[in-house]
C-alpha positions in Angstrom: 52.7 116.5 114.4 50.9 118.8 117.4 51.0 116.9 120.8 48.3 117.4 123.2 49.8 119.6 126.0 49.9 117.6 129.2 48.6 114.1 127.8 49.1 111.6 130.3 47.7 108.4 130.5 46.9 108.0 134.1 48.3 105.6 136.5 45.9 102.7 135.6 46.1 102.9 131.9 50.1 103.6 132.6 50.1 100.1 134.4 48.1 98.4 131.8 50.6 99.5 129.3 53.5 98.6 131.3 52.1 95.0 131.4 51.3 94.9 128.0 54.8 95.8 127.0 56.4 93.4 129.5 54.1 90.5 128.0 54.5 91.2 124.5 58.2 91.9 124.5 60.5 92.9 127.3 60.1 89.3 129.0 60.8 87.5 125.4 63.7 89.6 124.0 67.0 88.6 125.5 69.2 91.6 124.6 72.1 92.7 127.3 70.9 96.2 126.9 67.6 96.4 126.4 65.7 99.6 126.4 64.6 101.0 129.4 60.6 100.3 129.9 59.8 103.8 131.5 61.6 105.5 128.4 59.5 103.2 126.2 56.2 104.2 128.1 57.2 107.6 128.0 57.6 107.3 124.3 54.5 105.7 123.8 52.5 108.3 126.0 54.2 111.1 123.4 53.2 108.8 120.7 49.5 109.1 121.9 49.5 112.6 123.0 50.4 113.3 119.3 47.2 111.3 118.1 44.1 113.2 117.0 41.7 113.3 119.9 39.2 110.7 118.5 42.3 108.1 118.3 43.8 109.2 121.5 40.6 108.5 123.1 40.1 105.1 121.5 43.9 104.0 122.3 42.8 104.9 126.1 39.2 103.2 125.7 41.0 100.1 124.3 43.5 100.3 127.4 40.7 100.2 129.7 38.7 97.7 127.9 42.0 95.2 127.8 42.2 95.6 131.9 38.9 94.5 132.3 38.7 91.8 129.4 39.9 89.1 131.7 37.3 89.1 134.1 34.7 88.4 131.3 36.9 85.8 130.4 37.0 83.9 133.8 40.1 85.0 135.3 39.4 86.9 138.9 41.8 89.6 138.0 42.2 92.4 135.9 44.8 92.4 133.2 47.5 94.3 134.9 47.2 92.0 138.3 47.3 88.7 136.5 50.6 86.5 136.4 53.0 87.1 133.3 52.0 83.6 132.0 48.0 84.3 132.0 48.4 88.0 130.6 50.6 86.2 127.6 47.0 84.0 127.5 44.6 86.4 127.1 46.9 88.6 124.6 47.1 85.4 122.7 43.6 84.6 122.8 42.8 88.0 121.6 45.2 87.8 118.6 43.9 84.5 117.7 40.4 85.1 118.2 37.7 84.6 115.4 36.4 88.2 116.3 37.9 90.7 114.0 37.3 93.3 116.8 39.3 91.4 119.3 42.3 90.9 116.8 42.2 94.5 115.7 42.2 95.6 119.3 45.5 93.8 120.1 47.1 94.9 116.9 46.4 98.4 117.6 48.0 98.2 121.1 50.9 96.0 119.9 51.8 98.1 116.8 53.2 101.7 118.3 54.6 99.2 121.3 56.5 97.5 119.2 57.9 100.2 116.6 58.9 102.3 119.7 60.5 99.4 121.4 62.4 98.3 118.3 63.7 101.8 117.3 65.6 102.4 120.3 69.3 102.5 119.9 70.1 99.9 121.9 67.9 97.4 119.6 69.5 98.6 116.7 72.9 97.5 118.0 71.5 94.2 119.4 70.1 93.5 116.1 73.6 94.5 114.2 71.9 97.4 112.6 74.5 100.6 113.0 73.4 103.4 110.3 76.6 102.9 108.5 75.0 101.3 105.2 72.6 104.3 105.1 75.7 106.6 105.3 78.1 104.9 102.6 74.8 104.6 100.3 74.9 108.2 100.6 78.2 109.2 100.1 78.4 106.8 96.8 75.9 108.7 95.3 77.4 112.1 95.8 
């Protein structure tokens, strides 16, 4: 997969993505050695840089749309400036919406966040997965 050279989210989109990460995972996962949020955000940026340009632009536009969506929903602040409780409410309302576009928008943002977060070695250890089963299975086939 070819990565777009020098792709960066931009300060506003980076803060929106940080707020999404914290609202959907980091504040709800009680793990001693949870992955560093800056590392996860860096991996998300790499992931987005590796997307085809049309998809990459779509992800950036989704972040921008999410940032201003609370204003259309009656909140007086943009997404990254809301309290964590209100951020979770906004994400939940999108997730449970009868409008497919809103549900798909959140799914498109949450999926890579969750995949990257839970692929970190710290989370594997917290979940009790240590890769030994793969090594043992390989050894048994020899």
